[in-house]
C-alpha positions in Angstrom: -12.5 -7.7 90.9 -13.9 -6.8 87.6 -13.5 -3.6 86.3 -16.0 -1.7 84.8 -15.5 -0.7 81.2 -14.9 2.9 81.0 -18.1 3.6 78.3 -19.2 7.5 77.0 -22.5 8.6 75.1 -20.3 9.7 72.2 -19.0 5.9 72.1 -22.4 4.2 72.0 -24.0 4.3 68.4 -27.7 2.7 67.2 -26.9 -0.9 66.1 -28.7 -3.5 64.5 -32.6 -3.5 64.9 -33.9 -6.8 66.6 -37.0 -8.4 66.0 -38.7 -10.9 68.4 -41.8 -12.2 67.3 -43.1 -15.4 68.2 -44.6 -17.0 65.6 -47.8 -19.9 65.9 -46.0 -23.0 64.5 -49.1 -24.3 63.1 -49.6 -21.1 61.4 -53.3 -19.2 61.7 -56.9 -19.5 61.1 -59.9 -17.1 60.6 -63.0 -18.2 63.1 -66.1 -16.9 63.7 -65.0 -17.1 68.3 -62.0 -15.4 68.9 -61.4 -19.1 70.6 -62.1 -22.0 68.4 -64.3 -24.7 70.9 -65.7 -21.5 73.6 -68.6 -19.6 73.9 -68.5 -16.2 74.0 -69.7 -16.7 77.8 -67.0 -18.9 78.8 -64.6 -16.7 76.7 -65.7 -13.2 79.4 -65.5 -16.2 82.3 -61.0 -16.5 81.5 -60.9 -13.4 80.8 -63.0 -12.2 84.2 -60.7 -14.3 86.0 -57.4 -13.0 84.4 -57.9 -9.5 85.2 -61.1 -7.3 86.0 -63.6 -6.2 83.1 -66.8 -5.9 85.1 -67.6 -2.0 85.4 -68.7 -0.8 88.4 -72.1 -1.3 88.0 -72.3 -5.1 87.6 -72.2 -5.0 83.6 -69.8 -5.3 81.1 -70.0 -2.8 78.3 -67.2 -1.6 79.4 -64.8 0.2 77.4 -62.4 -3.6 77.4 -65.0 -5.6 76.4 -66.2 -3.7 73.4 -62.6 -3.8 72.2 -62.2 -7.1 72.4 -65.8 -8.3 71.0 -67.6 -5.0 69.6 -64.4 -2.7 68.4 -66.1 -1.2 65.2 -69.0 -2.4 64.8 -72.2 -0.6 63.2 -74.4 -3.5 64.3 -74.2 -4.2 68.1 -75.9 -7.7 67.4 -73.1 -9.1 64.6 -70.3 -10.7 65.5 -66.5 -9.8 64.0 -64.0 -12.7 62.4 -61.0 -13.8 64.2 -57.7 -14.6 63.3 -56.9 -17.7 65.6 -53.1 -19.6 65.7 -53.5 -22.9 65.6 -51.9 -23.8 68.8 -50.2 -22.9 71.3 -46.5 -24.2 70.1 -45.0 -20.8 69.2 -41.3 -20.3 67.0 -39.3 -17.2 67.9 -38.8 -15.6 64.8 -35.1 -13.1 64.4 -34.3 -12.3 61.3 -30.9 -12.1 60.8 -28.2 -11.0 57.7 -24.6 -11.5 57.8 -22.7 -8.6 58.0 -19.1 -8.9 57.8 -18.5 -11.7 60.0 -20.7 -11.2 62.9 -24.4 -12.0 62.1 -26.6 -8.6 63.2 -30.5 -9.2 64.1 -32.6 -6.8 61.8 -36.2 -7.1 60.9 -37.7 -6.9 57.2 -37.7 -2.6 56.8 -40.1 -3.4 54.1 -42.2 -4.6 56.3 -45.2 -1.4 56.6 -45.1 -1.0 52.9 -46.3 -4.4 52.9 -49.2 -4.2 55.5 -50.0 -0.9 54.3 -50.8 -3.0 50.8 -52.9 -5.1 52.9 -56.3 -2.4 52.8 -57.2 -3.4 48.9 -56.9 -7.0 50.4 -58.9 -9.7 51.0 -59.1 -11.8 54.5 -56.3 -15.1 52.5 -54.0 -12.1 52.4 -54.1 -11.1 56.3 -53.8 -14.7 56.9 -51.0 -15.4 54.9 -49.7 -11.6 56.5 -49.8 -13.8 60.0 -48.7 -17.0 59.3 -45.2 -15.3 58.4 -44.9 -12.3 60.8 -47.8 -13.6 63.4 -50.4 -11.8 64.8 -50.5 -7.9 66.0 -50.2 -7.6 69.9 -52.3 -4.8 69.7 -53.9 -6.0 73.3 -52.4 -8.1 75.2 -55.7 -10.3 75.5 -54.9 -12.6 73.1 -52.3 -13.6 75.6 -54.7 -15.8 77.2 -55.0 -19.4 76.9 -58.1 -21.8 77.4 -58.1 -25.2 78.0 -60.6 -27.6 77.6 -62.2 -29.3 80.4 -63.0 -32.3 79.1 -59.5 -33.5 76.5 -56.9 -31.3 78.1 -56.2 -29.3 74.6 -55.1 -26.0 75.2 -56.0 -23.4 72.9 -55.2 -19.1 72.4 -57.2 -16.0 71.7 -56.6 -14.5 68.5 -57.0 -10.6 67.2 -60.7 -9.5 65.6 -60.0 -9.2 62.2 -61.6 -5.9 62.8 -58.5 -4.8 64.9 -56.7 -5.8 61.7 -58.6 -3.5 59.3 -58.6 -0.7 61.7 -54.2 -1.0 61.4 -54.1 -1.2 58.1 -56.3 1.5 57.0 -54.9 4.3 59.6 -50.9 2.9 58.1 -51.9 2.9 54.5 -53.7 6.8 54.7 -50.2 7.7 56.7 -47.8 6.1 53.9 -49.9 7.4 51.1 -49.8 10.9 52.5 -46.0 10.0 53.6 -46.0 9.7 49.5 -47.7 12.8 49.0 -45.0 14.7 50.7 -42.0 13.1 49.3 -43.7 13.2 45.8 -44.5 17.6 47.0 -48.3 16.7 45.5 -50.2 19.2 44.7 -53.5 17.1 46.1 -51.9 17.7 49.6 -53.8 20.9 50.0 -57.0 18.4 50.1 -55.2 16.8 53.4 -53.7 20.0 54.9 -56.6 22.5 55.4 -55.5 25.9 56.9 -58.8 27.9 58.3 -59.0 30.6 60.8 -58.8 28.8 63.8 -55.6 27.6 63.1 -54.4 23.4 61.2 -56.6 20.6 60.2 -55.5 17.5 58.8 -58.2 15.7 56.6 -57.2 12.0 56.7 -59.3 9.2 56.5 -62.6 10.1 56.3 -61.8 12.2 59.3 -60.7 15.6 59.8 -58.0 16.3 62.7 -57.3 19.4 64.5 -53.9 20.2 64.1 -52.8 23.5 65.4 -55.5 25.7 67.7 -56.1 28.1 69.5 -54.3 26.0 72.7 -51.2 25.6 70.6 -51.5 28.6 68.0 -47.2 29.2 68.6 -46.6 26.1 65.9 -47.7 28.4 62.8 -44.8 30.4 63.3 -42.6 27.1 62.5 -44.6 27.1 58.5 -45.5 30.0 55.9 -48.8 31.0 55.7 -50.9 28.1 53.3 -47.3 25.3 53.4 -48.9 21.8 53.3 -45.8 19.1 53.9 -44.3 20.9 57.1 -47.8 20.7 58.9 -48.1 16.9 57.2 -44.8 15.9 58.4 -45.3 17.7 61.6 -49.0 15.2 61.6 -47.0 11.9 60.6 -44.7 12.8 63.6 -46.9 12.7 66.2 -48.6 9.6 65.0 -45.5 7.5 64.7 -44.9 9.3 68.6 -48.2 7.7 69.5 -47.6 4.6 67.7 -44.3 3.8 69.6 -44.8 5.3 73.0 -43.7 2.4 75.7 -43.7 -0.1 72.6 -39.6 -0.3 72.0 -36.7 -1.8 74.2 -33.5 -0.7 74.4 -30.4 -3.4 75.0 -26.5 -2.9 75.0 -25.0 -4.8 73.1 -21.9 -6.2 74.6 -19.7 -6.2 71.2 -16.6 -3.9 72.0 -18.1 -1.4 69.3 -21.4 -0.9 71.6 -23.7 -0.8 69.6 -27.4 -0.1 71.6 -30.2 -2.8 69.7 -33.2 -1.5 69.4 -36.0 -3.9 70.0 -39.9 -4.4 69.2 -42.0 -5.6 71.7 -45.1 -6.6 69.2 -45.4 -6.8 65.8 -47.3 -3.6 65.3 -45.2 -1.7 67.0 -42.2 -3.2 64.7 -44.2 -2.1 61.5 -44.5 1.1 62.7 -40.8 1.6 63.5 -40.1 0.6 60.1 -42.5 3.5 59.0 -40.5 5.6 61.0 -36.7 4.1 60.1 -38.1 5.6 56.7 -39.8 8.9 57.2 -36.2 9.5 59.2 -34.6 8.6 56.1 -32.5 5.8 58.1 -33.9 3.6 55.2 -34.9 4.5 51.4 -37.4 2.0 49.7 -38.1 1.5 46.1 -40.7 0.0 43.8 -39.4 -2.8 42.0 -40.1 -2.3 38.7 -41.2 -6.3 37.7 -42.5 -7.5 41.0 -44.0 -4.6 42.3 -42.6 -4.8 46.0 -40.7 -2.7 47.3 -36.5 -2.5 48.7 -34.3 -0.8 50.1 -31.9 0.8 48.5 -29.4 4.2 48.7 -28.4 4.1 45.1 -31.3 6.0 43.3 -30.9 4.5 39.8 -32.1 1.4 41.2 -35.3 -0.1 39.5 -35.4 -3.8 40.4 -35.2 -5.2 43.7 -33.3 -9.1 42.7 -31.3 -10.5 40.1 -34.0 -12.4 38.7 -36.2 -9.0 38.5 -33.9 -7.6 36.3 -33.3 -10.8 34.1 -37.4 -11.1 33.8 -36.8 -7.9 33.2 -33.9 -8.4 30.4 -35.9 -11.6 29.0 -39.1 -9.2 28.1 -37.0 -7.4 26.4 -35.1 -9.0 24.6 -38.4 -11.2 23.2 -39.4 -7.8 22.2 -37.1 -7.2 20.5 -36.9 -10.5 18.8 -40.8 -10.6 18.0 -40.4 -7.1 16.2 -37.5 -8.1 14.0 -39.9 -11.4 12.8 -43.1 -9.1 12.4 -39.7 -6.5 10.0 -39.3 -9.5 8.0 -42.4 -10.6 7.5 -43.2 -7.4 6.1 -40.7 -7.0 3.9 
């Protein structure tokens, strides 16, 4: 009979953060249809087979269908572009880093920063992000596979580009708010608004009431006029809502009894990386040369890699030589 090891809760610690994402082997492209070669009526019929999309009154104008086709559209006649997988062949993407003698599964801790930077980028950069990390997984409908009756070729449903734009815009606003909190930016007073009826958060062009008469007890947490406290509380609420039912834990069989945290979707992984930064598990700085973010615990760090450091030194040496050359000519 196998003996069950006696593991105490004090012995368990949070260990590696693993990524179990699947990326299309043949990449992604932009299409006017959610599935190449299928019109909307065929897509609706297929989705209806997979799960009931028809509302009780017999029409298709229900919330799920609006989410799939018309989310964020001001013009009901318009149709969004879609990021679609070019095949149904997928690779499991697990980024690993060597730590001592063991291989631990970790993910890119700057993932949320890279995603937020897409707010000012075009479609090309969003497709490049998808080619590297896959689809967001915002809705389970993108797992539906279609099959051409004539050729037998299979296609998988893509994700609306509007989904991406919504998520990018929201995350970008939250990351900007976090940067303002860290830098003690005075502009926070235009984001955190104290009123007689409570506290409002003005972010992303919308106002959201953070404290109202139902939760006035929260006002005792902060002094009147405080901006950093309510802003941080708002971010934690957003992180909680985004990560709810999106993470899974797995106890490793290693002697140190580590608990691995796994993200179920790319979107949850992006927000989880943001959570690690907010809680201080990662410290991100921007490279002085390439502008990319990197994780470091040395506040004096300025470069993300040796390559960027050498590029900076070469530019400095080049500048010194040019200055000396001009000084020689003047003399």
